[in-house]
C-alpha positions in Angstrom: 149.6 86.1 213.9 146.6 85.4 211.7 144.4 87.5 214.0 146.7 90.5 213.6 146.8 90.1 209.9 143.0 90.2 209.9 143.0 93.4 211.9 145.5 94.9 209.4 143.2 94.0 206.5 140.3 95.8 208.3 142.3 98.9 209.0 143.7 99.1 205.4 140.2 98.8 204.0 138.8 101.5 206.4 136.2 99.2 208.0 133.7 101.4 210.0 133.9 100.1 213.5 131.4 102.7 214.7 128.8 100.3 213.1 127.9 97.7 215.8 127.5 95.0 213.2 131.1 95.4 212.0 132.3 95.6 215.6 130.6 92.3 216.6 131.7 90.6 213.3 135.3 91.5 214.1 135.4 90.9 217.8 133.6 87.7 218.4 135.2 85.6 215.7 138.6 87.0 216.5 138.2 85.8 220.1 136.8 82.5 219.1 139.6 81.8 216.6 142.5 83.0 218.8 141.2 81.2 221.9 141.0 78.0 219.8 137.6 77.0 220.9 136.6 73.4 219.9 133.2 71.9 219.0 132.8 68.2 218.5 129.9 66.6 216.6 130.5 62.8 216.8 133.8 62.2 215.0 133.8 65.7 213.4 135.9 68.3 215.2 135.7 72.1 214.5 138.4 74.3 216.1 139.6 77.9 216.1 139.6 79.4 212.7 136.7 77.2 211.4 134.5 78.2 214.3 135.6 81.9 214.0 134.6 81.8 210.3 131.2 80.3 211.0 130.7 82.9 213.9 131.5 85.8 211.5 129.0 84.6 208.9 126.2 83.9 211.4 126.8 87.2 213.3 127.0 89.3 210.1 124.0 87.9 208.4 121.9 87.6 211.6 122.6 91.2 212.7 122.2 92.6 209.2 118.8 90.9 208.9 117.7 92.4 212.3 119.0 95.8 211.2 117.0 95.6 207.9 113.9 94.5 209.8 114.3 97.4 212.2 115.0 99.9 209.4 118.4 100.9 210.9 120.8 99.4 208.3 122.0 102.4 206.3 124.1 100.2 204.0 121.2 98.1 202.7 120.1 99.2 199.2 116.3 98.8 199.7 116.2 100.7 203.0 113.9 103.6 202.9 115.7 105.7 205.5 119.4 106.0 205.9 119.1 106.9 209.5 117.8 105.2 212.6 116.3 108.3 214.3 114.4 111.3 213.2 117.0 113.6 214.8 119.7 112.2 212.5 117.3 112.7 209.5 116.8 116.3 210.5 120.6 116.8 210.7 121.0 115.3 207.2 118.3 117.5 205.8 120.1 120.5 207.4 123.4 119.5 205.8 121.8 118.9 202.4 120.4 122.4 202.4 123.8 123.9 202.9 124.1 123.9 206.7 127.3 123.0 208.6 128.0 120.3 211.2 128.7 122.9 213.9 125.4 124.8 213.4 123.0 124.6 216.4 119.9 123.1 214.9 118.3 122.2 218.2 116.1 125.3 218.3 117.5 126.4 221.7 
């Protein structure tokens, strides 16, 4: 039930699942929490939701740091480029100059 409520929150807030970071942050912790994985450190026991929460934090911050390092994180404020590839940058420049998405800009 809690997993489905989480999905509902993501959908209502229009989370962009075409971004691999968001997809991994949603998928892995959901599976960990629902499957009720357990980790034991001496007398301390972590289960399901606690492990899923830790997994979400680690995955989000880890993948975001890698994306910033690679220069592919469009959502990071200090990123110089909003796009991962020069092709996407050319498309953006075409659109900014008044072009349309369905224009053929490939030069063919």
